[in-house]
N, C-alpha and C positions, 0 to 999 in steps of 0.2 A: 744835355738838359732837355726835360720834354716839356712843351707848352700845351695846354689845351686853349684854344681860341674859340669863344663863344659868341655868337651873333643871334640877337634875338628881335624880330619884329612882330607888331600887332596890327591885324587889320582891320577893316570894319567887317559888320557882321556880313558873313557868308563870301569874304573875299581871300580866303585861306588857301584854296586850291590854285586861284589865279597866282598866288604869293609864290607857292611852293612849286608851280611851274617856272616861273620866273628866276626862281632859285638854279634848278636843274639845267634851265635852259640859258642862263646868261651869267648867274654868279659862280657857280661850280666851275664852268670853262675857264673863269679867270684866275684860278687857282688850281686847278688839277694840272699835276706837272711841274710845280714850283720846286725849285730845292726844298727838302726837308719835310715835304708833307708827307705823314705816315697815313692817315687814314681820315675821312671826313662823313659825318653822317648828319641826316637831316630827319628832324622830328616836327610833329604838328600836334596842335591842342586848341580846344574851344575853351575859353575863359566862363567866369560866371556871368558876365555882362552878353554874353553871346559873341564876343569878337574872336577872332582867330589869331594863333600866333605860330609862327615859324620859327624854329631854333636849329641852327647850324653849330656842330662842334666838329672841330677840325685839329688833329692831334700833328703837333710840329717837332721836328729836333731842331731848333733855331728859330729865328725869327719868323712870327706868323706872317703871311701875306693878307692883307686886309679885303674883305669880300666889298665889290662895288655898291653904290648906295643903288637902292631899288625904285624905281618909279614911284614920285609921290602920289601916284593914283591908287597904288597898292597897298599903301602904310596908312595907318592912323596917326603915327607918328614917327619922327627919326628911330632908326634902330638903334638898340643897344648894343653895344660889344664891350667883351671883358677878356682879358688873358690870365690863364693859371698856370702857375708851376706846379709840374707833378712831385708829391713828395713822397708818395708810395704806392706800390701795386698789391692789390688783395686777390683773393679772398681772404 
């Protein structure tokens, strides 16, 4: 069974680069090499209110390992996390 674990955090205006740096330096090393990790991707966006968002999607074969909590100074609210079970692969 394949699972996509999605983690999303919103920052204050202009803090997205700092959060992305933390993700690469601290969060990813906590899961890279964990059993069952197939792939991990990091995305960033700016929302309509000017805040930044960082999203991490990790594909697992088995139970996902959660990302650590970011420093409170980097986020506007606690991160959201979801796990999705793969139903199909396309195109």
